[in-house]
C-alpha positions, -999 to 999 in steps of 0.1 A, spaced: -141 -167 -469 -180 -172 -474 -176 -162 -510 -148 -184 -519 -164 -215 -501 -195 -207 -522 -175 -205 -554 -157 -237 -548 -189 -255 -537 -205 -241 -570 -177 -257 -589 -181 -291 -570 -218 -291 -578 -209 -284 -615 -187 -313 -616 -213 -335 -597 -239 -325 -625 -214 -332 -653 -208 -367 -637 -247 -371 -639 -250 -363 -673 -220 -386 -683 -236 -414 -666 -267 -408 -689 -249 -400 -721 -223 -427 -724 -229 -458 -743 -220 -486 -721 -215 -497 -684 -176 -492 -684 -178 -457 -698 -206 -447 -673 -185 -460 -645 -155 -439 -655 -174 -408 -660 -193 -411 -630 -163 -420 -608 -140 -392 -619 -166 -365 -619 -182 -374 -587 -149 -379 -568 -137 -342 -580 -170 -328 -574 -175 -341 -541 -139 -332 -529 -146 -296 -542 -179 -295 -527 -168 -306 -492 -137 -283 -496 -162 -253 -502 -182 -264 -471 -149 -265 -451 -139 -231 -462 -173 -216 -458 -175 -229 -422 -139 -223 -411 -150 -214 -375 -163 -246 -366 -148 -278 -358 -164 -297 -386 -131 -293 -408 -114 -323 -393 -145 -345 -402 -148 -330 -436 -110 -338 -441 -116 -375 -430 -144 -376 -453 -122 -364 -482 -96 -390 -474 -123 -416 -474 -136 -407 -508 -103 -405 -524 -94 -440 -515 -129 -458 -517 -145 -443 -548 -120 -455 -573 -115 -487 -558 -151 -496 -556 -154 -485 -592 -124 -506 -603 -140 -537 -584 -175 -531 -602 -159 -528 -634 -139 -561 -629 -172 -577 -618 -190 -566 -649 -163 -577 -673 -162 -611 -654 -200 -618 -660 -196 -608 -695 -214 -574 -699 -203 -564 -734 -182 -533 -746 -198 -508 -770 -193 -512 -807 -172 -482 -806 -146 -496 -782 -113 -501 -800 -96 -526 -776 -102 -548 -745 -69 -550 -725 -84 -571 -698 -97 -597 -723 -63 -596 -740 -44 -602 -704 -68 -631 -697 -60 -646 -730 -24 -645 -723 -28 -662 -689 -48 -689 -707 -21 -696 -730 6 -697 -704 -12 -725 -684 
């Protein structure tokens, strides 16, 4: 079980590294948030799962399970809130962005009023 836990932990650390690389390489704050959130969520889940499998004999598995549930719910929600706040204060999209669905939705709401 130690080898399987180590392999899963290694995959988790690879995803965490790719998330950090995505944060450095992406052109604007919205793409950086997306890359960071998706990769760090999956990387952290794999990393914690590998630790739980590697230490199956201890009672820390329940705590790790609670951490996994907490990360699944809070990481995407916090990223979404940060992206909405960044859009609200006017942080621009990159020139390569094709559409801004949130701005389109806000324009429709103003027309309806």
